[in-house]
mmCIF file of the N, C-alpha and C atoms, coordinates in Angstrom:
data_MODEL
# 
_entry.id   MODEL 
# 
loop_
_atom_site.group_PDB 
_atom_site.id 
_atom_site.type_symbol 
_atom_site.label_atom_id 
_atom_site.label_alt_id 
_atom_site.label_comp_id 
_atom_site.label_asym_id 
_atom_site.label_entity_id 
_atom_site.label_seq_id 
_atom_site.pdbx_PDB_ins_code 
_atom_site.Cartn_x 
_atom_site.Cartn_y 
_atom_site.Cartn_z 
_atom_site.occupancy 
_atom_site.B_iso_or_equiv 
_atom_site.pdbx_formal_charge 
_atom_site.auth_seq_id 
_atom_site.auth_comp_id 
_atom_site.auth_asym_id 
_atom_site.auth_atom_id 
_atom_site.pdbx_PDB_model_num 
ATOM 1   N N  . MET A 1 1  ? -4.913  1.827   -15.585 1.00 0.00 ? 1  MET A N  1 
ATOM 2   C CA . MET A 1 1  ? -4.134  0.452   -16.015 1.00 0.00 ? 1  MET A CA 1 
ATOM 3   C C  . MET A 1 1  ? -6.302  -0.110  -16.909 1.00 0.00 ? 1  MET A C  1 
ATOM 4   N N  . ASN A 1 2  ? -6.369  -0.340  -17.609 1.00 0.00 ? 2  ASN A N  1 
ATOM 5   C CA . ASN A 1 2  ? -7.216  -1.174  -18.225 1.00 0.00 ? 2  ASN A CA 1 
ATOM 6   C C  . ASN A 1 2  ? -7.720  -2.381  -18.198 1.00 0.00 ? 2  ASN A C  1 
ATOM 7   N N  . SER A 1 3  ? -8.755  -3.159  -18.261 1.00 0.00 ? 3  SER A N  1 
ATOM 8   C CA . SER A 1 3  ? -8.803  -4.041  -18.280 1.00 0.00 ? 3  SER A CA 1 
ATOM 9   C C  . SER A 1 3  ? -8.068  -5.017  -19.452 1.00 0.00 ? 3  SER A C  1 
ATOM 10  N N  . SER A 1 4  ? -7.846  -4.495  -20.275 1.00 0.00 ? 4  SER A N  1 
ATOM 11  C CA . SER A 1 4  ? -6.553  -5.231  -21.548 1.00 0.00 ? 4  SER A CA 1 
ATOM 12  C C  . SER A 1 4  ? -5.381  -5.202  -21.039 1.00 0.00 ? 4  SER A C  1 
ATOM 13  N N  . GLU A 1 5  ? -5.199  -3.983  -20.328 1.00 0.00 ? 5  GLU A N  1 
ATOM 14  C CA . GLU A 1 5  ? -3.390  -4.168  -19.545 1.00 0.00 ? 5  GLU A CA 1 
ATOM 15  C C  . GLU A 1 5  ? -3.025  -5.001  -18.605 1.00 0.00 ? 5  GLU A C  1 
ATOM 16  N N  . SER A 1 6  ? -4.442  -5.650  -18.048 1.00 0.00 ? 6  SER A N  1 
ATOM 17  C CA . SER A 1 6  ? -4.248  -6.592  -16.798 1.00 0.00 ? 6  SER A CA 1 
ATOM 18  C C  . SER A 1 6  ? -3.930  -7.985  -16.747 1.00 0.00 ? 6  SER A C  1 
ATOM 19  N N  . PRO A 1 7  ? -2.722  -8.137  -16.168 1.00 0.00 ? 7  PRO A N  1 
ATOM 20  C CA . PRO A 1 7  ? -2.533  -10.087 -16.615 1.00 0.00 ? 7  PRO A CA 1 
ATOM 21  C C  . PRO A 1 7  ? -3.806  -10.825 -16.114 1.00 0.00 ? 7  PRO A C  1 
ATOM 22  N N  . ALA A 1 8  ? -3.883  -11.737 -16.663 1.00 0.00 ? 8  ALA A N  1 
ATOM 23  C CA . ALA A 1 8  ? -5.088  -12.615 -16.814 1.00 0.00 ? 8  ALA A CA 1 
ATOM 24  C C  . ALA A 1 8  ? -4.805  -13.470 -15.917 1.00 0.00 ? 8  ALA A C  1 
ATOM 25  N N  . VAL A 1 9  ? -6.706  -13.483 -15.309 1.00 0.00 ? 9  VAL A N  1 
ATOM 26  C CA . VAL A 1 9  ? -5.813  -14.454 -14.030 1.00 0.00 ? 9  VAL A CA 1 
ATOM 27  C C  . VAL A 1 9  ? -6.401  -15.563 -14.651 1.00 0.00 ? 9  VAL A C  1 
ATOM 28  N N  . GLU A 1 10 ? -5.755  -17.041 -14.329 1.00 0.00 ? 10 GLU A N  1 
ATOM 29  C CA . GLU A 1 10 ? -5.778  -18.271 -14.833 1.00 0.00 ? 10 GLU A CA 1 
ATOM 30  C C  . GLU A 1 10 ? -7.047  -19.196 -14.192 1.00 0.00 ? 10 GLU A C  1 
ATOM 31  N N  . PRO A 1 11 ? -7.753  -19.917 -15.269 1.00 0.00 ? 11 PRO A N  1 
ATOM 32  C CA . PRO A 1 11 ? -9.314  -20.311 -15.343 1.00 0.00 ? 11 PRO A CA 1 
ATOM 33  C C  . PRO A 1 11 ? -8.702  -21.426 -14.486 1.00 0.00 ? 11 PRO A C  1 
ATOM 34  N N  . GLY A 1 12 ? -9.666  -21.958 -13.698 1.00 0.00 ? 12 GLY A N  1 
ATOM 35  C CA . GLY A 1 12 ? -9.968  -22.894 -13.012 1.00 0.00 ? 12 GLY A CA 1 
ATOM 36  C C  . GLY A 1 12 ? -9.038  -22.773 -11.287 1.00 0.00 ? 12 GLY A C  1 
ATOM 37  N N  . LEU A 1 13 ? -8.769  -21.400 -10.629 1.00 0.00 ? 13 LEU A N  1 
ATOM 38  C CA . LEU A 1 13 ? -8.315  -22.136 -9.883  1.00 0.00 ? 13 LEU A CA 1 
ATOM 39  C C  . LEU A 1 13 ? -9.544  -22.149 -8.641  1.00 0.00 ? 13 LEU A C  1 
ATOM 40  N N  . ALA A 1 14 ? -8.562  -22.961 -7.223  1.00 0.00 ? 14 ALA A N  1 
ATOM 41  C CA . ALA A 1 14 ? -9.444  -22.862 -6.345  1.00 0.00 ? 14 ALA A CA 1 
ATOM 42  C C  . ALA A 1 14 ? -8.970  -21.985 -5.200  1.00 0.00 ? 14 ALA A C  1 
ATOM 43  N N  . TRP A 1 15 ? -9.607  -21.126 -4.872  1.00 0.00 ? 15 TRP A N  1 
ATOM 44  C CA . TRP A 1 15 ? -9.390  -19.469 -4.038  1.00 0.00 ? 15 TRP A CA 1 
ATOM 45  C C  . TRP A 1 15 ? -9.626  -20.598 -2.674  1.00 0.00 ? 15 TRP A C  1 
ATOM 46  N N  . ARG A 1 16 ? -8.623  -19.421 -1.964  1.00 0.00 ? 16 ARG A N  1 
ATOM 47  C CA . ARG A 1 16 ? -8.645  -20.667 -0.127  1.00 0.00 ? 16 ARG A CA 1 
ATOM 48  C C  . ARG A 1 16 ? -8.653  -18.830 0.323   1.00 0.00 ? 16 ARG A C  1 
ATOM 49  N N  . LYS A 1 17 ? -9.676  -18.254 1.577   1.00 0.00 ? 17 LYS A N  1 
ATOM 50  C CA . LYS A 1 17 ? -9.834  -18.014 2.812   1.00 0.00 ? 17 LYS A CA 1 
ATOM 51  C C  . LYS A 1 17 ? -8.637  -17.830 3.635   1.00 0.00 ? 17 LYS A C  1 
ATOM 52  N N  . SER A 1 18 ? -8.198  -16.438 4.083   1.00 0.00 ? 18 SER A N  1 
ATOM 53  C CA . SER A 1 18 ? -7.129  -16.590 5.346   1.00 0.00 ? 18 SER A CA 1 
ATOM 54  C C  . SER A 1 18 ? -7.378  -16.986 5.964   1.00 0.00 ? 18 SER A C  1 
ATOM 55  N N  . SER A 1 19 ? -6.504  -17.815 7.005   1.00 0.00 ? 19 SER A N  1 
ATOM 56  C CA . SER A 1 19 ? -6.794  -18.093 8.149   1.00 0.00 ? 19 SER A CA 1 
ATOM 57  C C  . SER A 1 19 ? -7.003  -17.271 8.873   1.00 0.00 ? 19 SER A C  1 
ATOM 58  N N  . TYR A 1 20 ? -6.661  -15.706 8.660   1.00 0.00 ? 20 TYR A N  1 
ATOM 59  C CA . TYR A 1 20 ? -7.051  -14.772 9.698   1.00 0.00 ? 20 TYR A CA 1 
ATOM 60  C C  . TYR A 1 20 ? -8.452  -14.802 9.515   1.00 0.00 ? 20 TYR A C  1 
ATOM 61  N N  . SER A 1 21 ? -9.276  -14.624 8.481   1.00 0.00 ? 21 SER A N  1 
ATOM 62  C CA . SER A 1 21 ? -10.415 -14.302 8.634   1.00 0.00 ? 21 SER A CA 1 
ATOM 63  C C  . SER A 1 21 ? -11.358 -14.953 8.876   1.00 0.00 ? 21 SER A C  1 
ATOM 64  N N  . GLY A 1 22 ? -12.234 -13.566 9.795   1.00 0.00 ? 22 GLY A N  1 
ATOM 65  C CA . GLY A 1 22 ? -13.098 -13.941 11.152  1.00 0.00 ? 22 GLY A CA 1 
ATOM 66  C C  . GLY A 1 22 ? -14.125 -14.910 10.473  1.00 0.00 ? 22 GLY A C  1 
ATOM 67  N N  . ALA A 1 23 ? -15.170 -15.553 10.902  1.00 0.00 ? 23 ALA A N  1 
ATOM 68  C CA . ALA A 1 23 ? -16.145 -16.531 10.499  1.00 0.00 ? 23 ALA A CA 1 
ATOM 69  C C  . ALA A 1 23 ? -17.642 -15.185 10.328  1.00 0.00 ? 23 ALA A C  1 
ATOM 70  N N  . GLU A 1 24 ? -17.535 -14.090 10.668  1.00 0.00 ? 24 GLU A N  1 
ATOM 71  C CA . GLU A 1 24 ? -18.312 -13.296 10.301  1.00 0.00 ? 24 GLU A CA 1 
ATOM 72  C C  . GLU A 1 24 ? -17.736 -12.315 8.851   1.00 0.00 ? 24 GLU A C  1 
ATOM 73  N N  . GLY A 1 25 ? -17.259 -12.805 8.084   1.00 0.00 ? 25 GLY A N  1 
ATOM 74  C CA . GLY A 1 25 ? -16.651 -11.914 7.269   1.00 0.00 ? 25 GLY A CA 1 
ATOM 75  C C  . GLY A 1 25 ? -16.062 -10.855 7.862   1.00 0.00 ? 25 GLY A C  1 
ATOM 76  N N  . GLY A 1 26 ? -16.984 -9.989  6.556   1.00 0.00 ? 26 GLY A N  1 
ATOM 77  C CA . GLY A 1 26 ? -15.897 -8.922  6.756   1.00 0.00 ? 26 GLY A CA 1 
ATOM 78  C C  . GLY A 1 26 ? -15.073 -8.779  6.107   1.00 0.00 ? 26 GLY A C  1 
ATOM 79  N N  . GLN A 1 27 ? -13.161 -7.994  6.118   1.00 0.00 ? 27 GLN A N  1 
ATOM 80  C CA . GLN A 1 27 ? -12.121 -8.129  5.551   1.00 0.00 ? 27 GLN A CA 1 
ATOM 81  C C  . GLN A 1 27 ? -11.500 -9.427  5.717   1.00 0.00 ? 27 GLN A C  1 
ATOM 82  N N  . CYS A 1 28 ? -11.861 -9.951  4.523   1.00 0.00 ? 28 CYS A N  1 
ATOM 83  C CA . CYS A 1 28 ? -11.004 -11.158 3.773   1.00 0.00 ? 28 CYS A CA 1 
ATOM 84  C C  . CYS A 1 28 ? -10.248 -11.357 1.804   1.00 0.00 ? 28 CYS A C  1 
ATOM 85  N N  . VAL A 1 29 ? -9.274  -11.938 2.618   1.00 0.00 ? 29 VAL A N  1 
ATOM 86  C CA . VAL A 1 29 ? -8.675  -11.899 1.650   1.00 0.00 ? 29 VAL A CA 1 
ATOM 87  C C  . VAL A 1 29 ? -8.247  -13.025 1.161   1.00 0.00 ? 29 VAL A C  1 
ATOM 88  N N  . GLU A 1 30 ? -8.383  -13.864 -0.058  1.00 0.00 ? 30 GLU A N  1 
ATOM 89  C CA . GLU A 1 30 ? -8.870  -14.909 -0.759  1.00 0.00 ? 30 GLU A CA 1 
ATOM 90  C C  . GLU A 1 30 ? -7.311  -14.880 -1.704  1.00 0.00 ? 30 GLU A C  1 
ATOM 91  N N  . VAL A 1 31 ? -6.693  -15.984 -1.787  1.00 0.00 ? 31 VAL A N  1 
ATOM 92  C CA . VAL A 1 31 ? -5.199  -16.862 -2.201  1.00 0.00 ? 31 VAL A CA 1 
ATOM 93  C C  . VAL A 1 31 ? -5.779  -17.971 -3.243  1.00 0.00 ? 31 VAL A C  1 
ATOM 94  N N  . ALA A 1 32 ? -4.978  -17.861 -4.665  1.00 0.00 ? 32 ALA A N  1 
ATOM 95  C CA . ALA A 1 32 ? -5.011  -19.468 -5.432  1.00 0.00 ? 32 ALA A CA 1 
ATOM 96  C C  . ALA A 1 32 ? -3.971  -19.521 -5.770  1.00 0.00 ? 32 ALA A C  1 
ATOM 97  N N  . ALA A 1 33 ? -3.340  -20.848 -5.865  1.00 0.00 ? 33 ALA A N  1 
ATOM 98  C CA . ALA A 1 33 ? -1.662  -20.656 -6.488  1.00 0.00 ? 33 ALA A CA 1 
ATOM 99  C C  . ALA A 1 33 ? -2.644  -21.554 -7.871  1.00 0.00 ? 33 ALA A C  1 
ATOM 100 N N  . GLY A 1 34 ? -1.493  -20.330 -8.759  1.00 0.00 ? 34 GLY A N  1 
ATOM 101 C CA . GLY A 1 34 ? -1.811  -21.048 -10.749 1.00 0.00 ? 34 GLY A CA 1 
ATOM 102 C C  . GLY A 1 34 ? -0.860  -21.694 -11.012 1.00 0.00 ? 34 GLY A C  1 
ATOM 103 N N  . THR A 1 35 ? -0.183  -22.044 -12.299 1.00 0.00 ? 35 THR A N  1 
ATOM 104 C CA . THR A 1 35 ? 0.689   -22.767 -12.363 1.00 0.00 ? 35 THR A CA 1 
ATOM 105 C C  . THR A 1 35 ? 1.764   -21.671 -12.769 1.00 0.00 ? 35 THR A C  1 
ATOM 106 N N  . GLU A 1 36 ? 1.124   -20.650 -12.633 1.00 0.00 ? 36 GLU A N  1 
ATOM 107 C CA . GLU A 1 36 ? 2.250   -19.647 -13.360 1.00 0.00 ? 36 GLU A CA 1 
ATOM 108 C C  . GLU A 1 36 ? 2.925   -18.547 -12.203 1.00 0.00 ? 36 GLU A C  1 
ATOM 109 N N  . ALA A 1 37 ? 1.973   -18.268 -11.437 1.00 0.00 ? 37 ALA A N  1 
ATOM 110 C CA . ALA A 1 37 ? 1.492   -17.133 -9.937  1.00 0.00 ? 37 ALA A CA 1 
ATOM 111 C C  . ALA A 1 37 ? 0.741   -17.534 -9.207  1.00 0.00 ? 37 ALA A C  1 
ATOM 112 N N  . VAL A 1 38 ? 0.727   -16.519 -7.661  1.00 0.00 ? 38 VAL A N  1 
ATOM 113 C CA . VAL A 1 38 ? -0.225  -16.885 -6.865  1.00 0.00 ? 38 VAL A CA 1 
ATOM 114 C C  . VAL A 1 38 ? -1.085  -15.561 -7.341  1.00 0.00 ? 38 VAL A C  1 
ATOM 115 N N  . HIS A 1 39 ? -1.989  -16.050 -7.132  1.00 0.00 ? 39 HIS A N  1 
ATOM 116 C CA . HIS A 1 39 ? -3.729  -14.622 -7.243  1.00 0.00 ? 39 HIS A CA 1 
ATOM 117 C C  . HIS A 1 39 ? -4.314  -14.458 -5.896  1.00 0.00 ? 39 HIS A C  1 
ATOM 118 N N  . VAL A 1 40 ? -3.903  -13.338 -5.762  1.00 0.00 ? 40 VAL A N  1 
ATOM 119 C CA . VAL A 1 40 ? -4.708  -12.439 -4.578  1.00 0.00 ? 40 VAL A CA 1 
ATOM 120 C C  . VAL A 1 40 ? -5.994  -11.521 -4.613  1.00 0.00 ? 40 VAL A C  1 
ATOM 121 N N  . ARG A 1 41 ? -7.054  -11.240 -4.456  1.00 0.00 ? 41 ARG A N  1 
ATOM 122 C CA . ARG A 1 41 ? -8.658  -11.287 -4.306  1.00 0.00 ? 41 ARG A CA 1 
ATOM 123 C C  . ARG A 1 41 ? -8.869  -10.689 -2.856  1.00 0.00 ? 41 ARG A C  1 
ATOM 124 N N  . ASP A 1 42 ? -10.077 -9.752  -2.704  1.00 0.00 ? 42 ASP A N  1 
ATOM 125 C CA . ASP A 1 42 ? -10.765 -9.119  -1.493  1.00 0.00 ? 42 ASP A CA 1 
ATOM 126 C C  . ASP A 1 42 ? -12.146 -10.257 -1.697  1.00 0.00 ? 42 ASP A C  1 
ATOM 127 N N  . SER A 1 43 ? -12.023 -10.649 -1.122  1.00 0.00 ? 43 SER A N  1 
ATOM 128 C CA . SER A 1 43 ? -13.246 -11.637 -0.988  1.00 0.00 ? 43 SER A CA 1 
ATOM 129 C C  . SER A 1 43 ? -14.897 -11.553 -1.053  1.00 0.00 ? 43 SER A C  1 
ATOM 130 N N  . LYS A 1 44 ? -14.963 -9.563  -0.883  1.00 0.00 ? 44 LYS A N  1 
ATOM 131 C CA . LYS A 1 44 ? -16.389 -9.266  -0.910  1.00 0.00 ? 44 LYS A CA 1 
ATOM 132 C C  . LYS A 1 44 ? -16.694 -9.251  -2.567  1.00 0.00 ? 44 LYS A C  1 
ATOM 133 N N  . SER A 1 45 ? -15.490 -9.100  -3.257  1.00 0.00 ? 45 SER A N  1 
ATOM 134 C CA . SER A 1 45 ? -15.094 -8.603  -4.457  1.00 0.00 ? 45 SER A CA 1 
ATOM 135 C C  . SER A 1 45 ? -14.482 -9.426  -5.453  1.00 0.00 ? 45 SER A C  1 
ATOM 136 N N  . ALA A 1 46 ? -15.025 -10.797 -5.940  1.00 0.00 ? 46 ALA A N  1 
ATOM 137 C CA . ALA A 1 46 ? -14.265 -12.095 -6.651  1.00 0.00 ? 46 ALA A CA 1 
ATOM 138 C C  . ALA A 1 46 ? -14.449 -11.545 -7.601  1.00 0.00 ? 46 ALA A C  1 
ATOM 139 N N  . ALA A 1 47 ? -15.273 -10.943 -8.123  1.00 0.00 ? 47 ALA A N  1 
ATOM 140 C CA . ALA A 1 47 ? -14.899 -9.882  -9.460  1.00 0.00 ? 47 ALA A CA 1 
ATOM 141 C C  . ALA A 1 47 ? -14.334 -9.074  -9.870  1.00 0.00 ? 47 ALA A C  1 
ATOM 142 N N  . GLY A 1 48 ? -13.638 -8.443  -8.828  1.00 0.00 ? 48 GLY A N  1 
ATOM 143 C CA . GLY A 1 48 ? -13.208 -7.582  -8.457  1.00 0.00 ? 48 GLY A CA 1 
ATOM 144 C C  . GLY A 1 48 ? -11.305 -7.341  -9.413  1.00 0.00 ? 48 GLY A C  1 
ATOM 145 N N  . PRO A 1 49 ? -10.702 -6.666  -9.090  1.00 0.00 ? 49 PRO A N  1 
ATOM 146 C CA . PRO A 1 49 ? -8.980  -6.911  -9.271  1.00 0.00 ? 49 PRO A CA 1 
ATOM 147 C C  . PRO A 1 49 ? -8.844  -8.002  -8.220  1.00 0.00 ? 49 PRO A C  1 
ATOM 148 N N  . VAL A 1 50 ? -7.420  -8.636  -8.827  1.00 0.00 ? 50 VAL A N  1 
ATOM 149 C CA . VAL A 1 50 ? -6.892  -9.577  -8.534  1.00 0.00 ? 50 VAL A CA 1 
ATOM 150 C C  . VAL A 1 50 ? -5.066  -8.892  -8.589  1.00 0.00 ? 50 VAL A C  1 
ATOM 151 N N  . ILE A 1 51 ? -4.736  -9.231  -7.413  1.00 0.00 ? 51 ILE A N  1 
ATOM 152 C CA . ILE A 1 51 ? -3.307  -8.767  -7.750  1.00 0.00 ? 51 ILE A CA 1 
ATOM 153 C C  . ILE A 1 51 ? -2.470  -10.455 -7.846  1.00 0.00 ? 51 ILE A C  1 
ATOM 154 N N  . ARG A 1 52 ? -1.555  -10.155 -9.100  1.00 0.00 ? 52 ARG A N  1 
ATOM 155 C CA . ARG A 1 52 ? -1.193  -11.925 -9.114  1.00 0.00 ? 52 ARG A CA 1 
ATOM 156 C C  . ARG A 1 52 ? 0.423   -11.260 -8.894  1.00 0.00 ? 52 ARG A C  1 
ATOM 157 N N  . VAL A 1 53 ? 1.586   -12.332 -7.927  1.00 0.00 ? 53 VAL A N  1 
ATOM 158 C CA . VAL A 1 53 ? 2.940   -12.307 -7.954  1.00 0.00 ? 53 VAL A CA 1 
ATOM 159 C C  . VAL A 1 53 ? 3.045   -13.326 -8.385  1.00 0.00 ? 53 VAL A C  1 
ATOM 160 N N  . SER A 1 54 ? 4.857   -13.323 -9.185  1.00 0.00 ? 54 SER A N  1 
ATOM 161 C CA . SER A 1 54 ? 5.490   -14.452 -8.584  1.00 0.00 ? 54 SER A CA 1 
ATOM 162 C C  . SER A 1 54 ? 5.416   -15.562 -7.533  1.00 0.00 ? 54 SER A C  1 
ATOM 163 N N  . HIS A 1 55 ? 5.562   -16.776 -7.694  1.00 0.00 ? 55 HIS A N  1 
ATOM 164 C CA . HIS A 1 55 ? 5.387   -18.008 -7.059  1.00 0.00 ? 55 HIS A CA 1 
ATOM 165 C C  . HIS A 1 55 ? 6.946   -17.481 -5.593  1.00 0.00 ? 55 HIS A C  1 
ATOM 166 N N  . GLU A 1 56 ? 7.785   -17.217 -6.603  1.00 0.00 ? 56 GLU A N  1 
ATOM 167 C CA . GLU A 1 56 ? 8.815   -16.301 -5.159  1.00 0.00 ? 56 GLU A CA 1 
ATOM 168 C C  . GLU A 1 56 ? 8.557   -15.537 -4.462  1.00 0.00 ? 56 GLU A C  1 
ATOM 169 N N  . ALA A 1 57 ? 8.006   -14.224 -5.066  1.00 0.00 ? 57 ALA A N  1 
ATOM 170 C CA . ALA A 1 57 ? 7.399   -13.177 -4.553  1.00 0.00 ? 57 ALA A CA 1 
ATOM 171 C C  . ALA A 1 57 ? 6.339   -13.490 -3.139  1.00 0.00 ? 57 ALA A C  1 
ATOM 172 N N  . TRP A 1 58 ? 5.857   -14.864 -3.102  1.00 0.00 ? 58 TRP A N  1 
ATOM 173 C CA . TRP A 1 58 ? 4.787   -14.990 -2.337  1.00 0.00 ? 58 TRP A CA 1 
ATOM 174 C C  . TRP A 1 58 ? 5.071   -15.746 -1.237  1.00 0.00 ? 58 TRP A C  1 
ATOM 175 N N  . ALA A 1 59 ? 5.993   -16.920 -2.061  1.00 0.00 ? 59 ALA A N  1 
ATOM 176 C CA . ALA A 1 59 ? 7.381   -17.572 -0.547  1.00 0.00 ? 59 ALA A CA 1 
ATOM 177 C C  . ALA A 1 59 ? 8.001   -16.288 0.366   1.00 0.00 ? 59 ALA A C  1 
ATOM 178 N N  . GLY A 1 60 ? 8.125   -15.410 -0.132  1.00 0.00 ? 60 GLY A N  1 
ATOM 179 C CA . GLY A 1 60 ? 8.966   -14.663 0.517   1.00 0.00 ? 60 GLY A CA 1 
ATOM 180 C C  . GLY A 1 60 ? 7.958   -13.614 1.320   1.00 0.00 ? 60 GLY A C  1 
ATOM 181 N N  . PHE A 1 61 ? 6.590   -13.566 1.080   1.00 0.00 ? 61 PHE A N  1 
ATOM 182 C CA . PHE A 1 61 ? 5.788   -12.408 2.089   1.00 0.00 ? 61 PHE A CA 1 
ATOM 183 C C  . PHE A 1 61 ? 5.500   -13.604 2.957   1.00 0.00 ? 61 PHE A C  1 
ATOM 184 N N  . VAL A 1 62 ? 5.132   -14.699 2.464   1.00 0.00 ? 62 VAL A N  1 
ATOM 185 C CA . VAL A 1 62 ? 4.537   -15.772 3.340   1.00 0.00 ? 62 VAL A CA 1 
ATOM 186 C C  . VAL A 1 62 ? 5.536   -15.633 4.285   1.00 0.00 ? 62 VAL A C  1 
ATOM 187 N N  . GLY A 1 63 ? 6.446   -16.099 4.067   1.00 0.00 ? 63 GLY A N  1 
ATOM 188 C CA . GLY A 1 63 ? 8.083   -16.280 4.845   1.00 0.00 ? 63 GLY A CA 1 
ATOM 189 C C  . GLY A 1 63 ? 8.220   -17.385 4.759   1.00 0.00 ? 63 GLY A C  1 
ATOM 190 N N  . ASN A 1 64 ? 8.589   -18.419 3.500   1.00 0.00 ? 64 ASN A N  1 
ATOM 191 C CA . ASN A 1 64 ? 8.216   -19.636 3.143   1.00 0.00 ? 64 ASN A CA 1 
ATOM 192 C C  . ASN A 1 64 ? 9.481   -19.534 2.303   1.00 0.00 ? 64 ASN A C  1 
ATOM 193 N N  . SER A 1 65 ? 10.569  -18.473 2.363   1.00 0.00 ? 65 SER A N  1 
ATOM 194 C CA . SER A 1 65 ? 11.966  -18.511 1.524   1.00 0.00 ? 65 SER A CA 1 
ATOM 195 C C  . SER A 1 65 ? 12.965  -19.793 1.934   1.00 0.00 ? 65 SER A C  1 
# 
């Protein structure tokens, strides 16, 4: 998939690091809830790929369904 096929990341998102991430960095995941989807990215590669899932799918993933 090239960048023209990738779903757009909503501008102005407030990214939050996972509470399971340690203070020393390393393998961290960041999440931002947008108006149309929840965005997930690797904190070490903020400009890298972003996974975009529906709010319903995210709620099922974290057990808030």
